[in-house]
Each structure stands twice: as C-alpha cells, then as structure tokens.
C-alpha positions as CSV (number, residue, x, y, z in Angstrom):
1,X,0.0,16.8,-17.2
2,X,3.7,16.2,-18.0
3,X,4.7,19.5,-16.4
4,X,2.7,18.7,-13.3
5,X,4.3,15.3,-13.1
6,X,7.8,16.8,-13.4
7,X,7.0,19.4,-10.7
8,X,5.7,16.8,-8.4
9,X,8.8,14.6,-8.9
10,X,10.9,17.5,-7.6
11,X,8.7,17.8,-4.5
12,X,9.1,14.1,-3.9
13,X,12.8,14.6,-3.3
14,X,12.1,16.2,0.1
15,X,13.3,14.5,3.3
16,X,9.8,13.6,4.4
17,X,9.3,11.1,1.5
18,X,12.7,9.5,2.1
19,X,11.7,9.0,5.8
20,X,8.5,7.4,4.5
21,X,10.6,5.1,2.4
22,X,12.7,4.2,5.4
23,X,9.5,3.5,7.3
24,X,8.3,1.1,4.6
25,X,11.6,-0.7,4.8
26,X,11.4,-0.9,8.6
27,X,7.9,-2.3,8.5
28,X,8.9,-4.8,5.8
29,X,11.7,-6.1,8.1
30,X,9.3,-6.4,11.0
31,X,6.8,-8.3,8.8
32,X,9.6,-10.7,7.7
33,X,10.7,-11.3,11.3
34,X,7.1,-12.2,12.2
35,X,6.3,-14.1,9.1
36,X,9.5,-16.1,8.4
37,X,11.0,-16.7,11.9
38,X,7.5,-17.4,13.3
39,X,6.7,-20.2,10.9
40,X,5.5,-23.3,12.8
41,X,3.6,-26.5,12.3
42,X,0.4,-24.7,11.2
43,X,-0.4,-21.4,9.6
44,X,-1.8,-18.7,11.9
45,X,-3.7,-15.5,11.2
46,X,-2.1,-12.5,12.8
47,X,-4.7,-9.9,11.8
48,X,-3.0,-6.8,10.4
49,X,0.3,-8.6,10.4
50,X,-1.1,-11.1,7.9
51,X,-1.0,-14.9,7.8
52,X,2.2,-16.6,9.1
53,X,2.7,-19.7,7.0
54,X,3.4,-23.1,8.2
55,X,7.0,-24.4,7.8
56,X,6.0,-26.5,4.8
57,X,4.2,-23.6,3.2
58,X,7.1,-21.2,3.8
59,X,9.5,-23.6,2.0
60,X,7.4,-23.6,-1.2
61,X,8.2,-21.5,-4.2
62,X,5.7,-18.8,-3.3
63,X,6.5,-18.8,0.4
64,X,8.7,-15.7,0.2
65,X,6.2,-13.8,-1.9
66,X,3.3,-14.5,0.5
67,X,5.5,-13.5,3.5
68,X,6.4,-10.2,1.9
69,X,2.7,-9.5,1.4
70,X,2.1,-9.6,5.2
71,X,3.6,-6.1,5.3
72,X,0.9,-4.4,3.2
73,X,-1.3,-3.0,6.0
74,X,1.5,-1.1,7.6
75,X,3.1,-0.1,4.2
76,X,-0.3,1.0,3.1
77,X,-0.7,3.2,6.2
78,X,2.7,4.8,5.4
79,X,1.6,5.4,1.8
80,X,-1.7,7.0,3.0
81,X,0.3,9.2,5.4
82,X,2.6,10.4,2.6
83,X,-0.3,11.3,0.4
84,X,-2.0,13.1,3.3
85,X,1.1,15.1,3.9
86,X,1.5,15.8,0.2
87,X,-2.1,16.9,-0.7
88,X,-3.4,18.0,2.8
89,X,-0.4,20.3,3.4
90,X,-1.0,22.0,0.0
91,X,-4.5,22.8,1.0
92,X,-3.5,23.9,4.5
93,X,-0.7,26.2,3.2
94,X,-2.6,27.5,0.2
95,X,0.0,26.3,-2.3
96,X,-2.6,24.4,-4.2
97,X,-4.2,27.7,-5.3
98,X,-0.8,28.9,-6.6
99,X,-0.4,25.7,-8.6
100,X,-3.8,26.2,-10.2
101,X,-2.8,29.7,-11.3
102,X,0.1,28.1,-13.2
103,X,-1.9,25.1,-14.4
104,X,-5.6,26.0,-14.5
105,X,-6.6,22.7,-16.1
106,X,-7.4,20.9,-12.9
107,X,-7.6,17.4,-14.3
108,X,-4.1,17.7,-15.8
109,X,-2.7,19.0,-12.5
110,X,-4.5,16.2,-10.5
111,X,-3.5,13.4,-12.8
112,X,0.1,14.6,-13.1
113,X,0.5,14.7,-9.3
114,X,-1.1,11.3,-8.9
115,X,1.1,9.7,-11.5
116,X,4.2,11.0,-9.8
117,X,3.1,9.9,-6.4
118,X,2.1,6.4,-7.6
119,X,5.5,6.1,-9.4
120,X,7.3,7.0,-6.3
121,X,5.4,4.5,-4.2
122,X,6.0,1.7,-6.7
123,X,9.8,2.4,-6.5
124,X,9.5,2.6,-2.7
125,X,7.7,-0.8,-2.6
126,X,10.4,-2.4,-4.8
127,X,13.1,-1.0,-2.5
128,X,11.4,-2.2,0.7
129,X,10.8,-5.6,-0.8
130,X,14.5,-5.9,-1.7
131,X,15.3,-5.3,1.9
132,X,12.8,-7.9,2.9
133,X,14.2,-10.4,0.4
134,X,17.7,-9.8,1.7
135,X,16.9,-10.5,5.4
136,X,14.5,-13.4,4.8
137,X,17.1,-16.2,4.4
138,X,18.7,-15.3,7.7
139,X,15.4,-15.6,9.5
140,X,14.4,-19.0,8.2
141,X,14.0,-21.5,11.2
142,X,16.3,-24.5,11.2
143,X,13.3,-26.9,11.0
144,X,12.1,-25.5,7.7
145,X,14.8,-27.1,5.7
146,X,15.6,-26.1,2.1
147,X,13.4,-23.4,0.5
148,X,12.3,-23.3,-3.1
149,X,12.5,-19.5,-3.3
150,X,15.4,-19.3,-5.7
151,X,14.1,-21.6,-8.4
152,X,12.7,-20.2,-11.6
153,X,9.1,-20.6,-10.3
154,X,10.1,-19.1,-7.0
155,X,11.7,-16.0,-8.5
156,X,8.6,-15.6,-10.7
157,X,6.3,-15.9,-7.7
158,X,8.3,-13.4,-5.8
159,X,8.3,-10.9,-8.7
160,X,4.5,-11.4,-9.0
161,X,4.2,-10.9,-5.2
162,X,6.0,-7.6,-5.3
163,X,3.7,-6.5,-8.2
164,X,0.7,-7.4,-6.0
165,X,2.1,-5.3,-3.1
166,X,2.5,-2.3,-5.5
167,X,-1.1,-2.5,-6.6
168,X,-2.3,-2.9,-3.0
169,X,-0.2,0.1,-1.9
170,X,-1.6,2.2,-4.7
171,X,-5.0,1.3,-3.4
172,X,-4.2,2.7,0.0
173,X,-2.6,5.7,-1.6
174,X,-5.7,6.5,-3.7
175,X,-7.9,6.1,-0.6
176,X,-5.6,8.7,1.0
177,X,-6.0,11.0,-2.1
178,X,-9.8,10.9,-1.7
179,X,-9.7,11.6,2.0
180,X,-7.2,14.5,1.5
181,X,-9.3,16.1,-1.2
182,X,-12.4,15.8,0.9
183,X,-10.9,16.8,4.3
184,X,-8.3,19.3,3.0
185,X,-6.1,18.7,6.1
186,X,-3.1,16.4,6.6
187,X,-3.8,15.6,10.3
188,X,-7.5,14.9,9.6
189,X,-6.7,12.7,6.7
190,X,-4.1,10.7,8.6
191,X,-6.4,10.4,11.6
192,X,-9.4,9.2,9.6
193,X,-7.3,6.9,7.4
194,X,-5.4,5.2,10.2
195,X,-8.6,4.8,12.3
196,X,-10.2,3.1,9.3
197,X,-7.3,0.9,8.3
198,X,-6.7,-0.5,11.8
199,X,-9.4,-0.6,14.4
200,X,-12.6,0.1,12.3
201,X,-12.2,-2.3,9.4
202,X,-10.8,-5.0,11.7
203,X,-13.8,-4.7,14.0
204,X,-16.1,-4.7,11.0
205,X,-14.7,-7.9,9.7
206,X,-15.1,-9.6,13.1
207,X,-18.7,-8.5,13.3
208,X,-19.6,-9.5,9.7
209,X,-17.1,-11.8,8.0
210,X,-19.0,-11.7,4.7
211,X,-17.9,-8.0,4.1
212,X,-14.3,-9.2,3.7
213,X,-15.0,-9.6,0.0
214,X,-15.9,-5.9,-0.4
215,X,-13.8,-3.8,2.1
216,X,-10.8,-2.1,0.6
217,X,-8.3,-3.0,3.3
218,X,-9.2,-6.6,3.2
219,X,-9.0,-6.8,-0.6
220,X,-5.6,-5.0,-0.6
221,X,-4.4,-7.5,2.1
222,X,-5.7,-10.5,0.2
223,X,-4.1,-9.3,-3.0
224,X,-0.7,-8.7,-1.4
225,X,-0.8,-12.2,0.0
226,X,-1.6,-13.7,-3.3
227,X,-5.1,-14.6,-2.4
228,X,-6.7,-16.1,0.8
229,X,-9.2,-18.8,1.6
230,X,-12.0,-16.1,1.6
231,X,-10.8,-14.1,-1.5
232,X,-8.9,-15.5,-4.5
233,X,-6.1,-13.5,-6.0
234,X,-8.2,-12.7,-9.2
235,X,-11.1,-11.5,-7.1
236,X,-8.8,-9.4,-4.9
237,X,-7.1,-7.9,-7.9
238,X,-10.4,-7.0,-9.5
239,X,-11.7,-5.5,-6.3
240,X,-8.5,-3.5,-5.7
241,X,-8.5,-2.1,-9.2
242,X,-12.2,-1.2,-8.7
243,X,-11.4,0.7,-5.5
244,X,-8.5,2.5,-7.1
245,X,-10.6,3.6,-10.1
246,X,-13.6,4.6,-7.9
247,X,-11.5,6.7,-5.4
248,X,-9.6,8.4,-8.2
249,X,-12.7,9.3,-10.2
250,X,-14.5,10.6,-7.1
251,X,-11.5,12.6,-6.0
252,X,-11.0,14.0,-9.4
253,X,-14.7,15.1,-9.7
254,X,-14.5,16.8,-6.2
255,X,-11.2,18.5,-7.1
256,X,-12.6,19.8,-10.3
257,X,-15.9,21.1,-9.0
258,X,-15.1,22.3,-5.5
259,X,-13.8,25.8,-4.9
260,X,-10.3,26.2,-3.5
261,X,-10.1,28.4,-0.5
262,X,-7.8,31.4,-0.3
C-alpha cells in the first residue's frame, strides 16, 4: 500500500492536477464574491452556490466559515473530475493492468491510490480556502460593519469550516471513484457525475424536499456550510461519512472482483 501511495503521489505532480487546484481556487473566489459581497438584509438560498448570509450573520464569528462552504458543489465537481481523469484514464489506456502486474494485491493498490488522492485533495482545499480567506475582507460590504472572524472563536470556526469542506470534498471524490471503477471511462464518469451533481439532484430536491437528508450532494453541501435548517452539522457529518464509507467499500469490491480488460 505504501508503494502504491508513493507511486500515486508522483503521478499527482502532473499539470492536470495543478490545473484542478487552480480551478478550485477560482471557484472559491467566485463563491466568496457571491457570498460576501452579496450579503443583504436577509439570507437567501442560491441553490448550488449555497446560502448567502444576511449582513448580521456574515459579521458573526462563523460567517467566514459558512461563506467558504458555499463553494463545495463546484469544488466537489472539480474533485470528481480529477478522480475521473485519474482512474478512468488508467482503464482507458490500459495502464491499470500494468500496475496490477507490479502490485497484484488489488486492495493495497486501490487503497494506496485512494489515500494519495484524498491527501492531495485535502491540501488543495486548504490552499483554495486560504485564497478565499485572503479575498474575503476586501469584499465585505460597507454596511456590514466590524466582523468577528479574527477572534479566537472566529478562527476556530474557520478552521472547523475548512475541515468540513475537506470531508465534503472527499465525499464527492469517493463518489467519483465509484463511478470511475464502474464506468471505466473518464468522459463517462465526468458526464454522469456532473449531470447528477447539478441538474438531477437539484430537480430531485425540488420535487421531494424530504430526500435532502439522504442525498449525497445535499449532505455534502450541508456539512460544508456547518449545517442548515433541514440538516444539522452532526447529521450531515454522519451522512457524509456514511456515503464515503459506502462508496469506497463498493468500489473496492468491484475493483477486486471484476476482470481488468487488456
């Protein structure tokens, strides 16, 4: 497993992954522009762009953390895309078979790759969040007044918020891992993943609001935002961890038992 992890870390130095990191940072800036500069008298739900807080809520200690969390849907899509390119391309080019020749223990290969990918994504989220934190003070409207972001409680809330985003991003990544192992194609994985994340799940929540507590994207979004009216942070964390565990276990079983094409 360690050898597989080290091998994957070398692969993650390729330009495509740095472009993905830049994409995460760009989406974070866009999210902060919408969330911070758009604060008004009342909070407003912007769908995939999250909940824009009221001016009073934005000024609170957790206002910055909750605003950072509004980026999760788009950062999650980037994470899913990177996973699709990583695993789907290996199936498409046949390199996965060569890797299994060098490491025939499939579970070790799979878990080593997954650990490296999740580690990279955690670092990418921290970097993107740092960009968001840097631009946020410039975007605060004049009518918001003094913010409590830099107090001890504010810094703790922001650190916890970044942790929430990391777990939520892992959720999207693990969903991408499952799709890539099942579909064995980068374009197909990206297409299905993006279609689910944006139009399908959004339409499903409009048609049946009760499913918000169970759908992965809604749970990941609720977790990144530190909880919502519909789903508490604790419930969102439990649900997100459940989805991560389920997708990883199912993907591992398929990877172990399914033949790899020539």
